[in-house]
N, CA, C and O of each residue as an XYZ file, in Angstrom:
856
protein
N      -1.327     -8.047      2.022
C       0.074     -7.696      2.090
C       0.634     -7.550      0.683
O       0.258     -8.305     -0.213
N       1.532     -6.584      0.478
C       2.067     -6.334     -0.847
C       2.892     -7.505     -1.364
O       3.500     -8.244     -0.590
N       2.902     -7.659     -2.680
C       3.680     -8.726     -3.287
C       5.168     -8.521     -3.027
O       5.646     -7.388     -2.966
N       5.888     -9.613     -2.876
C       7.351     -9.603     -2.739
C       7.847     -8.878     -1.495
O       8.998     -8.444     -1.461
N       7.010     -8.736     -0.473
C       7.460     -8.148      0.789
C       8.519     -9.056      1.391
O       8.317    -10.265      1.509
N       9.651     -8.469      1.773
C      10.725     -9.308      2.320
C      11.471     -8.667      3.487
O      12.508     -9.174      3.913
N      10.947     -7.552      4.007
C      11.576     -6.912      5.161
C      10.473     -6.583      6.174
O       9.447     -5.992      5.839
N      10.722     -6.986      7.417
C       9.693     -6.873      8.441
C      10.294     -6.240      9.697
O      11.385     -6.617     10.125
N       9.582     -5.281     10.280
C      10.036     -4.619     11.491
C       8.906     -4.641     12.519
O       7.729     -4.630     12.162
N       9.274     -4.671     13.781
C       8.264     -4.699     14.829
C       8.657     -3.836     16.003
O       9.836     -3.553     16.215
N       7.662     -3.418     16.765
C       7.917     -2.686     18.001
C       7.426     -3.567     19.148
O       6.277     -4.008     19.163
N       8.321     -3.815     20.110
C       8.033     -4.782     21.173
C       8.052     -4.111     22.546
O       8.808     -3.174     22.802
N       7.197     -4.626     23.402
C       7.189     -4.251     24.808
C       7.370     -5.552     25.581
O       6.425     -6.311     25.797
N       8.606     -5.782     25.987
C       8.943     -7.078     26.555
C       8.875     -8.125     25.454
O       9.498     -7.970     24.404
N       8.126     -9.182     25.692
C       7.994    -10.234     24.684
C       6.790    -10.006     23.782
O       6.499    -10.833     22.918
N       6.087     -8.890     23.975
C       4.857     -8.652     23.236
C       5.082     -7.697     22.063
O       5.641     -6.613     22.232
N       4.652     -8.100     20.908
C       4.773     -7.280     19.709
C       3.531     -6.395     19.603
O       2.406     -6.893     19.550
N       3.744     -5.087     19.573
C       2.629     -4.141     19.529
C       2.348     -3.619     18.128
O       1.316     -2.989     17.895
N       3.250     -3.872     17.203
C       3.025     -3.375     15.849
C       4.077     -3.883     14.893
O       5.166     -4.284     15.303
N       3.745     -3.864     13.614
C       4.671     -4.318     12.580
C       4.573     -3.413     11.359
O       3.544     -2.787     11.107
N       5.669     -3.360     10.609
C       5.669     -2.766      9.272
C       6.326     -3.767      8.330
O       7.195     -4.540      8.734
N       5.904     -3.742      7.083
C       6.500     -4.617      6.079
C       6.923     -3.778      4.887
O       6.222     -2.848      4.488
N       8.068     -4.112      4.325
C       8.600     -3.363      3.191
C       8.975     -4.288      2.045
O       9.282     -5.464      2.243
N       8.944     -3.739      0.860
C       9.397     -4.436     -0.338
C      10.167     -3.442     -1.189
O      10.087     -2.233     -0.970
N      10.909     -3.951     -2.152
C      11.564     -3.098     -3.136
C      10.592     -2.892     -4.290
O       9.909     -3.826     -4.709
N      10.531     -1.674     -4.797
C       9.497     -1.327     -5.768
C       9.774     -1.832     -7.175
O       8.934     -1.670     -8.060
N      10.930     -2.440     -7.401
C      11.244     -2.930     -8.733
C      10.204     -3.896     -9.243
O       9.904     -3.912    -10.436
N       9.638     -4.718     -8.340
C       8.606     -5.684     -8.719
C       7.215     -5.093     -8.571
O       6.362     -5.294     -9.436
N       6.976     -4.370     -7.493
C       5.642     -3.871     -7.192
C       5.277     -2.604     -7.952
O       4.171     -2.499     -8.483
N       6.192     -1.641     -8.011
C       5.879     -0.316     -8.546
C       6.954      0.166     -9.521
O       7.537      1.228     -9.305
N       7.229     -0.588    -10.590
C       8.318     -0.221    -11.499
C       8.148      1.146    -12.148
O       9.133      1.848    -12.374
N       6.900      1.537    -12.451
C       6.679      2.826    -13.101
C       7.017      3.985    -12.175
O       7.503      5.021    -12.629
N       6.760      3.818    -10.860
C       7.082      4.882     -9.917
C       8.583      5.032     -9.740
O       9.084      6.144     -9.577
N       9.300      3.920     -9.771
C      10.759      3.999     -9.687
C      11.293      4.826    -10.863
O      12.212      5.629    -10.696
N      10.724      4.630    -12.026
C      11.134      5.398    -13.212
C      10.758      6.861    -13.058
O      11.499      7.744    -13.490
N       9.619      7.122    -12.448
C       9.186      8.503    -12.234
C      10.213      9.283    -11.430
O      10.472     10.454    -11.704
N      10.797      8.621    -10.429
C      11.779      9.286     -9.587
C      13.201      9.133    -10.111
O      14.137      9.687     -9.534
N      13.371      8.388    -11.199
C      14.692      8.241    -11.807
C      15.666      7.459    -10.962
O      16.866      7.734    -10.973
N      15.149      6.464    -10.211
C      16.027      5.648     -9.386
C      15.787      4.175     -9.689
O      14.742      3.794    -10.218
N      16.755      3.375     -9.351
C      16.620      1.933     -9.528
C      15.497      1.407     -8.638
O      15.336      1.840     -7.497
N      14.719      0.459     -9.183
C      13.596     -0.079     -8.421
C      14.010     -0.705     -7.112
O      13.215     -0.778     -6.175
N      15.256     -1.162     -7.035
C      15.746     -1.766     -5.808
C      16.061     -0.756     -4.733
O      16.326     -1.125     -3.589
N      16.036      0.532     -5.091
C      16.344      1.595     -4.135
C      15.104      2.354     -3.692
O      15.196      3.296     -2.906
N      13.938      1.944     -4.197
C      12.682      2.556     -3.781
C      11.989      1.608     -2.815
O      11.488      0.558     -3.218
N      11.962      1.976     -1.545
C      11.369      1.139     -0.504
C       9.866      1.362     -0.459
O       9.396      2.496     -0.372
N       9.130      0.284     -0.518
C       7.675      0.320     -0.581
C       7.094     -0.185      0.741
O       7.207     -1.366      1.068
N       6.474      0.719      1.492
C       5.848      0.345      2.764
C       4.528     -0.353      2.453
O       3.521      0.295      2.171
N       4.549     -1.685      2.509
C       3.394     -2.460      2.102
C       2.291     -2.525      3.131
O       1.115     -2.567      2.771
N       2.643     -2.535      4.402
C       1.616     -2.645      5.440
C       2.191     -2.178      6.768
O       3.352     -2.440      7.083
N       1.380     -1.494      7.528
C       1.756     -1.108      8.882
C       0.550     -1.241      9.778
O      -0.530     -0.772      9.419
N       0.693     -1.859     10.925
C      -0.451     -2.040     11.819
C       0.003     -2.148     13.262
O       1.054     -2.719     13.552
N      -0.792     -1.598     14.163
C      -0.547     -1.688     15.597
C      -1.768     -2.290     16.294
O      -2.902     -2.099     15.854
N      -1.525     -3.019     17.385
C      -2.630     -3.573     18.158
C      -3.299     -2.452     18.954
O      -2.731     -1.374     19.132
N      -4.498     -2.723     19.422
C      -5.292     -1.682     20.066
C      -4.670     -1.159     21.356
O      -4.919     -0.019     21.751
N      -3.848     -2.004     22.026
C      -3.319     -1.589     23.316
C      -1.957     -0.903     23.219
O      -1.371     -0.551     24.243
N      -1.452     -0.711     22.016
C      -0.130     -0.077     21.892
C      -0.201      1.372     22.370
O      -1.214      2.041     22.165
N       0.869      1.863     23.006
C       0.865      3.229     23.535
C       0.684      4.261     22.428
O       1.006      4.002     21.268
N       0.176      5.411     22.786
C      -0.001      6.500     21.843
C       1.336      6.864     21.214
O       2.330      7.036     21.920
N       1.365      6.981     19.909
C       2.588      7.351     19.199
C       3.467      6.182     18.818
O       4.487      6.366     18.155
N       3.085      4.963     19.232
C       3.914      3.800     18.911
C       3.999      3.565     17.409
O       5.043      3.164     16.895
N       2.900      3.815     16.709
C       2.923      3.614     15.261
C       3.889      4.570     14.571
O       4.597      4.175     13.644
N       3.922      5.826     15.019
C       4.843      6.801     14.437
C       6.295      6.424     14.713
O       7.150      6.526     13.834
N       6.564      5.986     15.943
C       7.928      5.575     16.289
C       8.348      4.363     15.464
O       9.484      4.292     14.997
N       7.443      3.419     15.286
C       7.759      2.227     14.511
C       8.105      2.582     13.070
O       9.086      2.077     12.524
N       7.316      3.437     12.460
C       7.592      3.835     11.081
C       8.914      4.583     11.004
O       9.696      4.364     10.079
N       9.173      5.466     11.968
C      10.436      6.209     11.980
C      11.641      5.294     12.092
O      12.628      5.470     11.377
N      11.567      4.325     12.983
C      12.674      3.368     13.137
C      12.828      2.514     11.882
O      13.947      2.225     11.457
N      11.711      2.113     11.295
C      11.761      1.293     10.079
C      12.485      2.034      8.966
O      13.281      1.446      8.234
N      12.206      3.327      8.841
C      12.848      4.121      7.792
C      14.360      4.214      8.007
O      15.128      4.237      7.045
N      14.780      4.267      9.265
C      16.219      4.314      9.537
C      16.909      3.043      9.051
O      18.011      3.100      8.506
N      16.257      1.894      9.248
C      16.825      0.631      8.763
C      16.796      0.563      7.245
O      17.724      0.041      6.626
N      15.735      1.087      6.646
C      15.657      1.099      5.182
C      16.763      1.976      4.588
O      17.306      1.668      3.527
N      17.085      3.050      5.271
C      18.176      3.913      4.822
C      19.509      3.192      4.920
O      20.351      3.312      4.030
N      19.708      2.431      6.015
C      20.947      1.681      6.183
C      21.141      0.642      5.082
O      22.271      0.274      4.762
N      20.036      0.171      4.502
C      20.101     -0.814      3.422
C      20.489     -0.176      2.087
O      20.672     -0.873      1.089
N      20.613      1.149      2.077
C      21.014      1.839      0.855
C      19.863      2.339      0.005
O      20.074      2.764     -1.131
N      18.648      2.297      0.532
C      17.507      2.801     -0.228
C      17.534      4.320     -0.280
O      18.018      4.978      0.641
N      17.007      4.866     -1.373
C      17.056      6.302     -1.582
C      15.732      7.000     -1.255
O      15.714      8.179     -0.901
N      14.633      6.264     -1.377
C      13.324      6.875     -1.194
C      12.346      5.813     -0.709
O      12.439      4.652     -1.107
N      11.411      6.208      0.148
C      10.345      5.305      0.590
C       9.018      5.857      0.099
O       8.834      7.071      0.012
N       8.099      4.966     -0.219
C       6.777      5.390     -0.674
C       5.711      4.575      0.047
O       5.903      3.395      0.339
N       4.594      5.220      0.325
C       3.468      4.552      1.004
C       2.174      5.172      0.500
O       2.162      6.275     -0.046
N       1.096      4.443      0.695
C      -0.210      4.885      0.232
C      -1.209      4.846      1.380
O      -1.058      4.060      2.316
N      -2.233      5.697      1.306
C      -3.363      5.592      2.238
C      -4.619      5.385      1.411
O      -4.778      5.960      0.334
N      -5.499      4.559      1.933
C      -6.642      4.052      1.195
C      -7.847      4.973      1.327
O      -8.450      5.059      2.397
N      -8.200      5.661      0.246
C      -9.362      6.545      0.291
C     -10.658      5.761      0.441
O     -11.635      6.282      0.979
N     -10.680      4.507     -0.029
C     -11.874      3.676      0.135
C     -12.187      3.448      1.614
O     -13.348      3.298      1.997
N     -11.135      3.423      2.440
C     -11.313      3.213      3.880
C     -11.402      4.542      4.632
O     -11.459      4.555      5.861
N     -11.415      5.650      3.906
C     -11.525      6.959      4.542
C     -10.223      7.469      5.121
O     -10.232      8.398      5.928
N      -9.101      6.883      4.726
C      -7.809      7.288      5.264
C      -7.244      8.488      4.497
O      -7.441      8.610      3.288
N      -6.548      9.359      5.205
C      -5.866     10.484      4.565
C      -4.359     10.441      4.820
O      -3.631     11.309      4.337
N      -3.881      9.454      5.566
C      -2.447      9.341      5.823
C      -1.978     10.119      7.038
O      -0.882     10.680      7.030
N      -2.799     10.159      8.086
C      -2.453     10.917      9.294
C      -1.098     10.506      9.856
O      -0.319     11.365     10.270
N      -0.802      9.210      9.879
C       0.453      8.748     10.454
C       1.641      9.217      9.616
O       2.712      9.474     10.166
N       1.477      9.334      8.313
C       2.564      9.827      7.464
C       2.769     11.325      7.654
O       3.896     11.820      7.627
N       1.677     12.029      7.844
C       1.792     13.458      8.122
C       2.510     13.682      9.449
O       3.308     14.609      9.588
N       2.214     12.821     10.422
C       2.817     12.951     11.751
C       4.301     12.635     11.732
O       5.041     13.089     12.605
N       4.750     11.860     10.743
C       6.172     11.480     10.664
C       6.879     12.182      9.516
O       7.937     11.742      9.066
N       6.287     13.279      9.044
C       6.934     14.202      8.098
C       7.222     13.613      6.716
O       8.230     13.947      6.093
N       6.339     12.743      6.242
C       6.436     12.310      4.858
C       5.963     13.452      3.963
O       5.282     14.370      4.420
N       6.328     13.386      2.702
C       5.936     14.402      1.726
C       4.763     13.863      0.915
O       4.829     12.766      0.361
N       3.702     14.637      0.852
C       2.515     14.230      0.101
C       2.677     14.650     -1.355
O       3.009     15.801     -1.638
N       2.439     13.708     -2.291
C       2.599     14.021     -3.709
C       1.310     13.805     -4.503
O       1.351     13.623     -5.720
N       0.186     13.824     -3.823
C      -1.091     13.718     -4.514
C      -1.590     12.286     -4.624
O      -1.002     11.360     -4.066
N      -2.678     12.126     -5.349
C      -3.264     10.811     -5.532
C      -2.692     10.109     -6.760
O      -2.202     10.750     -7.690
N      -2.764      8.788     -6.742
C      -2.240      7.999     -7.839
C      -3.318      7.607     -8.823
O      -4.427      8.141     -8.802
N      -2.981      6.676     -9.675
C      -3.913      6.216    -10.689
C      -4.908      5.214    -10.101
O      -4.770      4.787     -8.954
N      -5.891      4.853    -10.886
C      -6.884      3.877    -10.461
C      -6.726      2.597    -11.268
O      -6.040      2.579    -12.289
N      -7.366      1.522    -10.804
C      -7.329      0.263    -11.529
C      -8.664     -0.445    -11.345
O      -9.503     -0.026    -10.547
N      -8.842     -1.518    -12.091
C     -10.115     -2.236    -12.059
C     -10.245     -3.125    -10.826
O      -9.261     -3.675    -10.333
N     -11.466     -3.255    -10.341
C     -11.766     -4.207     -9.287
C     -13.162     -4.770     -9.525
O     -14.013     -4.130    -10.143
N     -13.375     -5.979     -9.021
C     -14.660     -6.649     -9.178
C     -15.452     -6.559     -7.878
O     -14.892     -6.715     -6.793
N     -16.758     -6.307     -7.990
C     -17.642     -6.222     -6.834
C     -18.735     -7.263     -6.986
O     -19.431     -7.289     -8.001
N     -18.895     -8.130     -5.979
C     -19.919     -9.171     -6.025
C     -21.276     -8.583     -5.631
O     -21.336     -7.490     -5.068
N     -22.369     -9.303     -5.922
C     -23.700     -8.824     -5.507
C     -23.818     -8.627     -4.002
O     -24.659     -7.856     -3.540
N     -22.976     -9.323     -3.231
C     -23.010     -9.200     -1.772
C     -21.996     -8.176     -1.253
O     -21.855     -7.997     -0.043
N     -21.301     -7.512     -2.161
C     -20.359     -6.478     -1.748
C     -18.928     -6.946     -1.567
O     -18.081     -6.164     -1.135
N     -18.630     -8.209     -1.888
C     -17.256     -8.700     -1.810
C     -16.414     -8.015     -2.885
O     -16.868     -7.852     -4.017
N     -15.192     -7.615     -2.535
C     -14.328     -6.892     -3.467
C     -13.122     -7.739     -3.836
O     -12.437     -8.275     -2.965
N     -12.871     -7.854     -5.115
C     -11.672     -8.515     -5.621
C     -10.841     -7.515     -6.405
O     -11.359     -6.858     -7.308
N      -9.575     -7.389     -6.081
C      -8.670     -6.589     -6.897
C      -8.390     -7.338     -8.189
O      -8.750     -8.508     -8.326
N      -7.753     -6.671     -9.127
C      -7.411     -7.327    -10.389
C      -6.454     -8.487    -10.141
O      -6.550     -9.521    -10.801
N      -5.514     -8.321     -9.177
C      -4.575     -9.392     -8.859
C      -5.306    -10.624     -8.331
O      -4.980    -11.755     -8.693
N      -6.296    -10.391     -7.473
C      -7.027    -11.529     -6.933
C      -7.845    -12.214     -8.027
O      -7.957    -13.440     -8.058
N      -8.410    -11.413     -8.915
C      -9.177    -11.971    -10.026
C      -8.303    -12.869    -10.897
O      -8.711    -13.974    -11.251
N      -7.108    -12.403    -11.242
C      -6.232    -13.213    -12.093
C      -5.756    -14.470    -11.363
O      -5.595    -15.524    -11.977
N      -5.529    -14.356    -10.030
C      -5.153    -15.538     -9.249
C      -6.274    -16.566     -9.256
O      -6.031    -17.767     -9.370
N      -7.511    -16.078     -9.132
C      -8.676    -16.969     -9.157
C      -8.790    -17.672    -10.506
O      -9.057    -18.872    -10.566
N      -8.588    -16.919    -11.589
C      -8.644    -17.518    -12.928
C      -7.574    -18.600    -13.078
O      -7.841    -19.686    -13.592
N      -6.368    -18.289    -12.625
C      -5.274    -19.241    -12.727
C      -5.559    -20.489    -11.898
O      -5.314    -21.608    -12.350
N      -6.077    -20.297    -10.688
C      -6.373    -21.424     -9.818
C      -7.454    -22.330    -10.376
O      -7.481    -23.523    -10.072
N      -8.345    -21.778    -11.188
C      -9.414    -22.562    -11.793
C      -9.131    -22.904    -13.260
O     -10.010    -23.374    -13.982
N      -7.894    -22.661    -13.680
C      -7.435    -23.029    -15.020
C      -8.351    -22.493    -16.123
O      -8.797    -23.223    -17.009
N      -8.604    -21.219    -16.031
C      -9.403    -20.564    -17.065
C      -8.730    -19.267    -17.482
O      -7.938    -18.703    -16.728
N      -9.038    -18.801    -18.659
C      -8.491    -17.537    -19.141
C      -9.209    -16.389    -18.429
O     -10.274    -16.579    -17.841
N      -8.611    -15.199    -18.490
C      -9.256    -14.056    -17.856
C     -10.569    -13.711    -18.558
O     -11.498    -13.206    -17.928
N     -10.645    -13.980    -19.852
C     -11.895    -13.740    -20.579
C     -12.997    -14.667    -20.077
O     -14.137    -14.248    -19.879
N     -12.634    -15.942    -19.873
C     -13.605    -16.904    -19.337
C     -14.030    -16.504    -17.924
O     -15.208    -16.583    -17.575
N     -13.057    -16.074    -17.116
C     -13.368    -15.650    -15.755
C     -14.262    -14.424    -15.740
O     -15.195    -14.339    -14.942
N     -13.980    -13.476    -16.620
C     -14.796    -12.268    -16.705
C     -16.237    -12.616    -17.053
O     -17.170    -12.105    -16.433
N     -16.417    -13.479    -18.037
C     -17.772    -13.860    -18.447
C     -18.511    -14.580    -17.326
O     -19.711    -14.383    -17.140
N     -17.782    -15.423    -16.573
C     -18.410    -16.141    -15.475
C     -18.880    -15.182    -14.391
O     -19.991    -15.313    -13.877
N     -18.023    -14.207    -14.042
C     -18.401    -13.243    -13.009
C     -19.586    -12.395    -13.451
O     -20.490    -12.121    -12.661
N     -19.581    -11.985    -14.703
C     -20.700    -11.192    -15.213
C     -22.004    -11.986    -15.125
O     -23.050    -11.445    -14.767
N     -21.926    -13.278    -15.456
C     -23.113    -14.134    -15.367
C     -23.596    -14.287    -13.928
O     -24.780    -14.512    -13.679
N     -22.654    -14.159    -12.975
C     -22.997    -14.246    -11.558
C     -23.380    -12.873    -10.987
O     -23.534    -12.712     -9.777
N     -23.529    -11.895    -11.880
C     -23.941    -10.527    -11.543
C     -22.878     -9.732    -10.775
O     -23.211     -8.810    -10.030
N     -21.593    -10.091    -10.957
C     -20.526     -9.259    -10.443
C     -20.405     -8.033    -11.345
O     -20.778     -8.082    -12.517
N     -19.888     -6.942    -10.803
C     -19.700     -5.717    -11.573
C     -18.233     -5.303    -11.569
O     -17.533     -5.455    -10.568
N     -17.786     -4.782    -12.696
C     -16.420     -4.282    -12.828
C     -16.445     -2.768    -12.694
O     -17.220     -2.089    -13.368
N     -15.587     -2.237    -11.812
C     -15.539     -0.797    -11.633
C     -14.117     -0.350    -11.308
O     -13.253     -1.168    -10.992
N     -13.889      0.950    -11.389
C     -12.590      1.523    -11.074
C     -12.475      1.764     -9.574
O     -13.457      2.111     -8.917
N     -11.277      1.579     -9.039
C     -11.030      1.891     -7.632
C     -10.933      3.400     -7.449
O     -10.751      4.137     -8.418
N     -11.055      3.852     -6.219
C     -10.761      5.246     -5.910
C      -9.245      5.433     -5.887
O      -8.528      4.511     -5.498
N      -8.743      6.582     -6.286
C      -7.298      6.812     -6.226
C      -6.811      6.855     -4.788
O      -7.544      7.295     -3.902
N      -5.592      6.408     -4.544
C      -5.010      6.397     -3.204
C      -4.080      7.593     -3.012
O      -3.428      8.046     -3.953
N      -4.031      8.091     -1.790
C      -3.087      9.158     -1.464
C      -1.667      8.583     -1.484
O      -1.444      7.458     -1.037
N      -0.713      9.354     -2.003
C       0.674      8.897     -2.103
C       1.587      9.778     -1.241
O       1.540     11.007     -1.303
N       2.411      9.111     -0.444
C       3.381      9.801      0.410
C       4.772      9.241      0.148
O       4.935      8.039     -0.063
N       5.779     10.119      0.161
C       7.160      9.659      0.000
C       8.014     10.240      1.123
O       7.713     11.291      1.687
N       9.086      9.519      1.423
C      10.044      9.965      2.440
C      11.434      9.835      1.852
O      11.837      8.748      1.435
N      12.172     10.938      1.814
C      13.520     10.937      1.234
C      14.488     10.287      2.213
O      14.666     10.773      3.330
N      15.106      9.201      1.800
C      16.083      8.505      2.633
C      17.505      8.967      2.336
O      18.351      8.995      3.231
N      17.766      9.322      1.101
C      19.091      9.802      0.703
C      19.011     11.299      0.422
O      18.816     11.715     -0.720
N      19.163     12.105      1.474
C      19.048     13.551      1.299
C      20.306     14.178      0.708
O      20.373     15.397      0.549
N      21.316     13.348      0.377
C      22.512     13.868     -0.290
C      22.337     13.906     -1.804
O      23.166     14.477     -2.512
N      21.258     13.301     -2.302
C      20.981     13.278     -3.732
C      20.171     14.527     -4.086
O      18.946     14.536     -3.972
N      20.867     15.573     -4.515
C      20.211     16.848     -4.779
C      19.158     16.740     -5.887
O      18.117     17.394     -5.821
N      19.427     15.923     -6.892
C      18.472     15.775     -7.990
C      17.165     15.191     -7.472
O      16.084     15.687     -7.790
N      17.273     14.132     -6.673
C      16.088     13.475     -6.130
C      15.338     14.398     -5.184
O      14.111     14.481     -5.232
N      16.076     15.094     -4.323
C      15.443     16.019     -3.381
C      14.671     17.091     -4.130
O      13.535     17.412     -3.782
N      15.303     17.647     -5.172
C      14.644     18.690     -5.951
C      13.406     18.186     -6.662
O      12.394     18.884     -6.731
N      13.485     16.960     -7.199
C      12.344     16.379     -7.904
C      11.179     16.157     -6.961
O      10.041     16.500     -7.281
N      11.460     15.580     -5.788
C      10.394     15.318     -4.820
C       9.778     16.624     -4.335
O       8.560     16.726     -4.192
N      10.616     17.616     -4.084
C      10.098     18.905     -3.616
C       9.197     19.550     -4.664
O       8.237     20.238     -4.317
N       9.498     19.331     -5.936
C       8.670     19.896     -7.004
C       7.306     19.213     -7.074
O       6.359     19.758     -7.640
N       7.216     18.020     -6.497
C       5.965     17.257     -6.501
C       5.158     17.459     -5.222
O       4.026     16.985     -5.123
N       5.723     18.149     -4.255
C       5.081     18.318     -2.949
C       3.740     19.041     -3.073
O       3.618     20.028     -3.799
N       2.745     18.541     -2.361
C       1.424     19.144     -2.307
C       0.993     19.277     -0.850
O       1.516     18.576      0.017
N       0.049     20.166     -0.575
C      -0.446     20.302      0.816
C      -1.063     18.991      1.289
O      -1.662     18.256      0.504
N      -0.912     18.706      2.580
C      -1.509     17.500      3.145
C      -3.034     17.525      2.985
O      -3.664     18.566      3.177
N      -3.620     16.384      2.634
C      -5.084     16.319      2.594
C      -5.648     16.408      4.008
O      -5.035     15.924      4.960
N      -6.793     17.018      4.136
C      -7.463     17.155      5.430
C      -8.822     16.479      5.357
O      -9.355     16.235      4.275
N      -9.362     16.188      6.502
C     -10.682     15.578      6.546
C     -11.675     16.518      7.192
O     -11.300     17.473      7.873
N     -12.959     16.233      6.968
C     -14.008     17.066      7.535
C     -14.123     16.886      9.032
O     -13.599     15.924      9.594
N     -14.787     17.781      9.655
C     -14.982     17.728     11.110
C     -15.721     16.460     11.496
O     -16.681     16.056     10.839
N     -15.253     15.834     12.581
C     -15.919     14.649     13.094
C     -15.421     13.350     12.514
O     -15.780     12.279     13.003
N     -14.588     13.419     11.465
C     -14.060     12.213     10.870
C     -12.759     11.823     11.553
O     -12.050     12.676     12.087
N     -12.446     10.532     11.535
C     -11.212     10.034     12.140
C     -10.446      9.226     11.118
O     -11.003      8.776     10.117
N      -9.160      9.047     11.380
C      -8.316      8.283     10.462
C      -7.721      7.106     11.201
O      -7.342      7.231     12.366
N      -7.635      5.974     10.549
C      -7.012      4.796     11.155
C      -5.511      4.924     11.001
O      -4.924      4.337     10.092
N      -4.889      5.683     11.882
C      -3.462      5.941     11.766
C      -2.615      4.748     12.132
O      -1.415      4.741     11.855
N      -3.204      3.733     12.748
C      -2.424      2.571     13.154
C      -2.198      1.600     12.018
O      -1.424      0.652     12.149
N      -2.877      1.833     10.888
C      -2.761      0.851      9.820
C      -2.610      1.532      8.478
O      -3.346      2.465      8.159
N      -1.652      1.061      7.688
C      -1.461      1.542      6.325
C      -1.638      0.372      5.384
O      -0.835     -0.561      5.383
N      -2.669      0.420      4.599
C      -2.959     -0.690      3.705
C      -2.751     -0.231      2.273
O      -3.611      0.461      1.729
N      -1.605     -0.603      1.623
C      -1.287     -0.121      0.291
C      -2.172     -0.708     -0.772
O      -2.697      0.010     -1.623
N      -2.340     -2.012     -0.730
C      -3.143     -2.685     -1.738
C      -3.958     -3.772     -1.061
O      -3.405     -4.753     -0.564
N      -5.265     -3.597     -1.041
C      -6.095     -4.554     -0.337
C      -6.674     -5.571     -1.281
O      -6.757     -5.349     -2.489
N      -7.077     -6.695     -0.715
C      -7.792     -7.696     -1.473
C      -7.031     -8.269     -2.633
O      -7.519     -8.241     -3.763
N      -5.850     -8.788     -2.389
C      -5.129     -9.442     -3.472
C      -3.821     -8.789     -3.826
O      -3.280     -9.047     -4.902
N      -3.283     -7.936     -2.945
C      -1.998     -7.324     -3.225
C      -0.891     -8.350     -3.237
O       0.118     -8.160     -3.916
N      -1.054     -9.422     -2.511
C      -0.055    -10.478     -2.496
C      -0.614    -11.720     -3.165
O      -1.831    -11.880     -3.258
N       0.262    -12.603     -3.634
C      -0.237    -13.824     -4.267
C      -1.129    -14.591     -3.312
O      -0.794    -14.741     -2.137
N      -2.241    -15.071     -3.790
C      -3.164    -15.806     -2.940
C      -3.193    -17.267     -3.337
O      -2.789    -17.633     -4.441
N      -3.670    -18.090     -2.433
C      -3.835    -19.500     -2.750
C      -4.923    -19.637     -3.803
O      -5.795    -18.773     -3.896
N      -4.895    -20.702     -4.597
C      -5.925    -20.891     -5.608
C      -7.316    -20.773     -4.995
O      -7.596    -21.345     -3.941
N      -8.183    -20.020     -5.675
C      -9.519    -19.800     -5.160
C     -10.509    -20.685     -5.877
O     -10.439    -20.819     -7.099
N     -11.415    -21.285     -5.162
C     -12.396    -22.186     -5.748
C     -13.476    -21.399     -6.476
O     -13.811    -20.274     -6.105
N     -14.013    -22.023     -7.527
C     -15.048    -21.359     -8.307
C     -16.245    -21.003     -7.451
O     -16.965    -20.052     -7.755
N     -16.468    -21.754     -6.383
C     -17.614    -21.496     -5.516
C     -17.531    -20.140     -4.838
O     -18.540    -19.634     -4.346
N     -16.338    -19.540     -4.803
C     -16.189    -18.251     -4.128
C     -16.878    -17.113     -4.866
O     -17.056    -16.036     -4.298
N     -17.269    -17.325     -6.111
C     -17.862    -16.243     -6.863
C     -19.332    -16.062     -6.523
O     -19.943    -15.086     -6.958
N     -19.913    -16.971     -5.761
C     -21.352    -16.872     -5.449
C     -21.584    -15.985     -4.241
O     -22.727    -15.785     -3.832
């Protein structure tokens, strides 16, 4: 879950929750993107996670995201942003279905891979170092000795949704960034029920024991 998430929405059928979305303000999570769009970080809504259970009706995820955006607009936000994970084979089908604007892929960052294939984001790595009271240099050397590898992540697809369509400057800027929706090859499927912005350490984690590196 994304750091500093503080807004939660759900779609219910009776007493049963079939799906949730979580949002945060980008001032803490994505300050550089807020500057890119020329808006205050508190006005850029960041869709941190969206997921539906397997039994939810067809289209429930799209309806949930649509309703969530209406509430985000009522809060005075000007723009919403979400990502789809290329590592998981996602292209953002649910965002395409709900008329988000695709603005291409974003930047990459470092992640650690264990000999057994465990993945740690940079945030999780720093949390682990802090929990074990060591510097990042000490942590890096320890992981290398344990045969962990440092590599770059794949870039994520970026989607935005204009919440304040009365802002002509913002509308024009976003439209200038618009790109054709990414498509997938024949036979491939997309997990449209789930949007995972930052996996493996996007949110603060509990202190991790040194034994976890093995």
